[in-house]
N, C-alpha and C positions, 0 to 999 in steps of 0.2 A: 778340579772336576771339569771335564771338557766334553761337550756334546757336539758330534759332527754328523753331517748328512752324507752318506755314501751315494755314489752316482750311478752304479750299474743298474740295469733293468731287473725286473722281478726274477727271483729264483723260484723253483718249484715249491708250491705250498704242500703241506702235509696235513691231513684232516686231524682235528683235535681228538677224534675217536681213537687215534693210535695210542693214546694214553691208556686206554682200557682194552687194547687189542691183544690177541694171543701172542705168546712170547716170540714166535718167529717173525711176525709182522712188526712187533714193537721194537725190533732191533733197527728198523729203519730210522735214521736220524734226520729230523727236519732241518732244512736249510733256511737260513735267514732270508727274508724277502722284503721288498718294498712295503712299507706300512708297519713292519716289525720294529721293536726296540731291543737292542742288545746292550747289556752292561758288561764291560770288559775291565779287567784289572782290579786292584785293591784286594781287600780281604772280605770274606763272607761269613757272617754269623747267621746261620739259617734257622736257628731256634730249635733244632732237633738234637743238638749236642751241646756240651758245656764249653766248647772252644770254637774259635774261628779257623778258617782255612783259606788258602789262596782261592780267589774267586775263579771257578772253572768256566765262567761265562754264562750269562742268563739270557735266554731268548723269550721275549714277551710278545704275544700276539693276541689281538682281540681281547685285551684286558686280563689275559691269563699268562702265568708263567708256563710256557709251552715245553721248555727243555732246559736242563741244567747241564752244561758241558758243551760249549760252543767253540768251534775253531775260530780263533781271532782273525786270521788272515781271510778266511772265507766271509766272516761277518763284515770286515772292512771293505771287501770287494763286492758286497751285495748292495741292494738298494735300501737296506735297513738304516734306521737312525741308530748310531753307535754312541753310547755314553761311556767315555773313558774315565774310569775311577782311578784316582791317584794312589800311589804306593802307600801313603800313610792314611788312607781312608778305609772305612768299614761299611759294608752293606748289612742292614738289619731289617727284620720284619717291621712293618709300621706299628706304632705304639697304640695301645688301647687305654683310654681314660674312662673308667666305669663309674666315675662320679664327676662328670664334666659339666659343672654348672656354666651355663651361658648367661647366668644372671649377673647383674651389676646394680649397685645401689650407691649412686654418687652423692645423694642429698640426705641420706639417712631417713628417707621417707618411703621405704618399701622397694623391694627388688623388682626389676623388669628383666625379661630375657632379651639380651642383645644378640641378634642373629644376622647382622650384616658384616661386622668386622671380626667377631670371634671365630667364625668358621675359617676365615682366611688365616688367622693367627694359629689356630689349632693345626691346620695343614702345614704351615710354614715351620712348625716345631716338630714335624714328623708324626703327629697324632693323626692317624688315618681313620680311626674308629672311636666314636664317643657314645656313651650312654649318659644322658643328662641328669639322671638321678632325681627326677621330679621337676616338672616344668611349671613356672608360674603363669606362663602365657602359652598353653599347649596349642592353641589355634595358630598363633604366629610361628611357633616352632615347627608345626606341621607344614606350613607354607614354605618356610625356609628349607626344610628337608626335601620337599618335592622339587623345589627349584634346583637344589644341588644334584638330586638324582637325575634330573633332566639335563644336566650339564649347563644350566643357565648361569651358574656362578660357582666359583671354587669352594670347596669345603670338605670336611671328612665325612665318612659314613656316620649318619646319625641314627642310632638305634633308639627311636623315640620311646619315651616313658609315659607320655601323657601326664595328666595331673597327679599330684600327690593323693594317696589314700590315707586319710587321717587328718588330725587337727592342723598339720602344716599347710593344708589347703585352705586358702581364704574362703570363708563361707561354709566350711564343713560343719554340719550340724549332727552331732553324735546321735541324738535321739531320733532323727529322721532317717538315718542310714540303717538299712537292714541287710542281712546276708543276700537276700534276693535282689535288692537294689544295687548292691555292689557287683553281683554277677552280671546284671544287665549293663552296668556301666563298663565293665571289662569287655563284654561283647561289643559294645559301641566303639571303644577305643581300639580294639583289634581290627575292626572294620576300617578304622581311620589310620591304620598302619603302625600302631604301637608294637614294639618288639620286646617289651618287658614292663614291669610295674614297680613302683616305689611306695613303701609304707613308712609313714612317719607320724607318730602320735596316734597310733591305732590301738584299738581294744582287741582282746583275744578273739571274740566271735567274728569281728570284721576281718581280722587277719586270716582266720581259717577260710572264710568265704573267698577272700582275694586269692589266696594260694590255690584253692580248689578251682576257681574260675580260670585263672591264668594257666594252670596245668592242663585244663581241658583243651586249651589252644596250643599247647606245647611251648608256652612261654614261661619265663622265670620271674620271680619276685625277690626284691632286695628290701632290706629294712634298716632304718635308723630307729632302734628300739630303746628300751630303758631297762631298769632292774627288775621289773615286776611289781614295783611299788604301786599301790592303789590299783588303777585299771590298766597299767602298762603291761608290756610283754618282755620277759627276759629272753635274750637270744637263745638260750638253751631250750626254752619251751617252743619258740618259733621253729627251731630246727626239728623238734619232734612233730610239729604241725606240717613239716615238709617245705619250709621256706628254703630258697636256693642260695641266697647270699645274705651276709650280715655285714653291716658297716660300723666302723669306729671302735667297737670293743667286743671282745669275744663272749662275754657273759658267763653264765654258770654260777655256782654257789659262792665263788669269791666276790661276786657282785651282789651285795645284800639287798633283799627286797624290802628292807626297812628304811632305806634311804635312796636317793637318786643314784643312777649309775655313775655320774661324774664324781659324786662324793666318795663312792667306793673306789673308783679308778685312781683318783689322785693319791689315795692312801694305800694302794696295793703294794704289798711287800712280798716279792717272790722268794726272798730268803727265808720267810716263815714256812715251816714244814706243812702246816695245814693249808696255807694258801697255795703252796706249790702242788700239793696233792689235788686240790680243787681245780687248779689250772690244768693239770695233766688230764683230769677227767673231761674237761671241756675240749681240750686238744683232741682227745680220742674220739669224742662225739663228732667233731667236724670231719676228721679223717674217715671214720666209719661210714658216715652218711654222704660224703663227697660235697659237703657244704663249703662255699667259698667265703673268704674273709677279706674285706676291704679295709685296711688299717687307717687310711687317710691321715697319716701321722702329721704331715706338714700343715694340715688345716688348722690344727690347734696352735701351732707356732705363729701363724699370721695374726692371731688375736692376742698373743702374748707380746712381750718385749723381744721380738724376734732377732734383732741385731745383737742383743746381749745373750740371748738364749742359744743361738747357733749361727754365728755370722757366716760360716762357710756355706751352709745350706741356703740361707736367705741373702746370699750375695746378689747384688744387682749388677749382673754381668752385661746387661744391655739396658737401654733406656726404654722400659716398657711403656712409660707414660707418653711417649711420642706418638702413640696411636690414638690418644685422646685429642679432642678439639682443644684449642687454647682455653676456651671457657670451661670445659669439663676438667681440664688439668688444674686450673686455678681452684675450681670448686672442690675437687678431690683433695687437693693439698690442704685446703682449709679444714676439711673433715679429718684428715690424718693428724693434723696438729692438735685437734681437740680430742682424739681418741686416747683412752687410758688402757694400758696393757692389762690383760686378764691374767692374774697370777695363778688361778686354778688351772687354766689351760696351759700355762707354762709348765706346771708340775705334771700335768697329764702328758705333755709332749715327751718328757723323759720316761715316764712309765710305759708309754706305748712302744718306745724303742726296745725296752727290756722284754715286754710280752711278745712282741713280734719275733725277736730273736729266739725266745724260748719256744714259740710255736714252730718256727723253722727247724730248730734243733730236735723237736719232737716228731719230725717227719711231715710237717705241714707244707712243704714246698709246692705241692700240687694244688693246695687250697687257698693260696694267697693271690690276690689280684691287686691291681693298682687303680686307685681313685684319688682325685685331688681335693674335691669338696671345697672349692674356694670361690664362693660368690663374691666377686671383687667389689671393693669400694674405691678402686682407682689407684691405689699405691702399687700393687702388683696386679697383673692381668692373668686371668685363669689359664689361658692356653700355654703359658710358660711354666706352669706349676708342675707338669709331669716330670721335668728335669729335677726339680727340688725333691719331689717324692722319691725318685730313684736314688738320689744322693743321700737322702735320709735313711733309706733302707740299707745302703752300703755302710753308712756310719753306724747303724745299729748292729752291724756284724754279719749281714748276709753277703755271700759272694756275688761279685759283679755278674757272673753268668746267670746265677739264680734270679737276680733282680731283672735282668733283661728278659728272661723267660716269663717272669711275673708280669712284665709290662707288655708282653706280646701274646705268646701262646696261651697263658692262663686266662687272659682277658677274652680270647676267642672261645676257649672252652666254657667259660662262665656264661657267655652269651649264646652258646650252642651253635657256633659257626666255625669250629676248629677244622671242619672238613674242607673249608675254603679259605680260611684266614689264619694268621697267627704264626706261620712259618714261611720260609722261602723255599718252596718245593714245587716241582713240576705238577701241573694240574690245579694249582691254587690261584686265587685272584692275585694279581700283581700289585700288592700294597707293600711298599718298602721305603726305607729312608737310607740315604748315604750320609755318613757323618765324617767330619775331619778329625781323625784320631782313632784310638782304640779304646772303646768303652769297657772292654774286658780288663783293661789296666787302669784307666781313669774314667770313671762313670760320667764325669762332667763333659766328656766328648760328645754326649748326646745333645748338648746344647748347640753344637756346631753343625747343623744340617746344611749340606751343600746340594742335595737333590732329594726330592720327595716324589714318589710314584703312588698314585691311587687308581686302582682299576686300570692300570696300564698307561695312564696319562702322566706325563712328566711335568713336574713343576720346579721352578727355580725358587728356593725359599727367599732369597734376597729380593727377588722381584715381587713375590707375594707380600713381603713386609713393606716394601716401598709403596705398594698399591693401597695399603691400609693406613698409612700415616695420617694423623690429624683428622680421622673420620669418626671415632667413637664418642658418643655423647652429644649433648645439645650444643648448637653453635652459639647460643646466647640465652638470656633470660626468657625471650619470647617463646622458645620451644622447649623450655625446661619441664613443662608439665608432663610430657610424654614419658620422661625419665623418672617420674615419681610414681612408684607402683601403687601407693595408697590412693593416688588421684586417678591415674589412668585405668587401673584395674578395679576401681571401686571398692577398695578394702577399707 
């Protein structure tokens, strides 16, 4: 990947309104000019089709993809910045992580949101858009988001979720929460910039109020739900209430309300005719209502004996721990040595692969999104998890092209921003990633980002990674308290 600065003066600019101009005027082709960025060479997977093609040349201006189909000689002779994409490299839309925990728990004493290093690492991994899926420190996350939006530091787009709605929020008092109080709180967080909401450990009447209040603002709700046992909500019932996205498991009658969802999920047998029929019913409900499903398959493997479970997906292709401070690294490794694998989650990992493939085969390609759900304890860091999730989907039997669509366009659709993100097309925001290799053949090529662009700004992933080394976590015992959520956040 080579980026060069061409030396000629400005070429004539063409107004962005040409994109919506009458056909005769729209035939005028904009010329590259000083201040533009042009990507030449390589292959382009634009997200609108199931294959890649030779890159016709991308012209980026003022944060937008202005034109697709640029004359290479003209671009090199202009005053534009030209990024030369290598013959073996592929341009893709930027990735979406719709369960992108910024949280970390190095001491086993409660999560904290880490918003200094994680944003850099997300961006370096080609993740240009994140939905945190519930924030433990929503005020701190809001501050970080605003700083990124102002360009004060690098990071992905943060579609803020605000605090959890349900018992996952520290201090949530069920008896004190009413539908009216939930609606007031939604209004407050919308004013503070939230772009969606997360329910976890929520009761039915509270969920109805949350969905209703969010929809009044045109925003979506996602949920980590249960089987319907006691006062929980089965995903099937949440869909009927109007929820927009479901996390972790599909729900329905195959998930018995006589026991927890996890107990049902680990015992799920898709070869059983009754179970298969029940699963088909829930597949049909998702598709008919347009509800999205975030499988978060790899989240369960992290808690299991991941190296024995799936060594390819959990391969340590880079030293993720180098971004921890030396003290944090030593602390994290002490905790890793003491962890005991969760056998139930290991069995669920296998079940989730089968159900995801069955949902895809039933026509669910437009309903599946990518979320990682990995609140790190320091062995693996969350921003690298997007590549493992894509790899797990491919190993489950989904085609590479479908997985790339899930990680890009489907994420944009789920967040209601597909008019400007999710594909590489003229008129859309310039969020993209260039990887070394062809992820349509080898999905692990997504791990090898050589250029990332967000809103037209070009980043070198290797420089981003170097800037983050040794920075995450406490420097020593004297500042460890900040990293203990139970202490700092008063839980």
